[in-house]
N, C-alpha and C positions, 0 to 999 in steps of 0.2 A: 504494500500500500504506500502510495506517495504521500509526502507531508501535507499536500493540499487536499487529499481525499479524506476529509473529515465528515463524520456522520453526526447529525444532531441526536442528542440523547433525550430531548424534550419534544413532544409532538404538539405543535400549536394548533392543530386542526380544531375547528369549531370555536376558536377564540377570536376576539376582536381587539385590534390595536388602534391607537390614535397616533398618527404620524403626519407631521407637517400640516395640521389643521384638517385632517381627513380621517374618517373611520375606515379601516381596511381589514380584510381577512388577515389574521395574524400570520398565516403562511406566506403572505405577500408583503409583509411589513419589512421595510429596509431603511437604512440611513445612508445618505450620501457620504462618500469618502472625504468630501470637502466640508462637511458639517463641523462647525467650530468645536462642539463638544467632543467629536470624534478625533479631530486633529490635536486638540490641546488637553483633552481629558477632563475638562470642567463640566460638571454635571452633578445631579443629585438623584439618588435612587431610593425609592420607598416601596416595599412590597406590601400589598394590601390583600386581605382575605375577604372573600364574599361567602356568606352563609345565607341560604334561602333568599337570595336576591338582594341582600343588604350588606353593606360594608361593616366589617367588624371593627369597632372603635374608630370610626371614621374621623372624628374630631382630633383624636390623638395623632393620627397619621398626618392630618393636614397641619397641625401645629408643628410636628417634626419637620415636615416639608418646608414650611415657612421659615423656621429657624435655620435649617440647612442652607436654603437659598440665600438668606440674608448673610450667612457666614461667608459664602464664596462670592457675594456681590452679584447674584443672578436674580433678574426680575422674575417675580412669580405672579402672574395674573390670576389671583385667587378665585375670582368669580368664574372665569372661563375654566380654570382647572377643576373647580368643584363640580361644574356641570359635566365636564368631560369624564371625570372619575365616576360620577353617578351613572352616566350613560354607559360607560364600559362595564360597570358592575352589573347593570340591568341586562346588558347584551351577552354577558358571559354565562 
């Protein structure tokens, strides 16, 4: 097997991702190699669990996201992010 012949260990089938202002099937989600976060590694990650269509401890997750984005000087459009997170949770 060549070094570039890597197989995903996670199956994103049936999941929805929000990429560049658009909801897409997670199997088609991608990020440009020229994306600032990709090139320079600045970004924030927060894993959120969904149980029975609802986010588990959503406010705590949003507070952590806000704190983390402030720490690295990244703008966080809280209203848009909240809507997007709720939509993705409902669609998953």
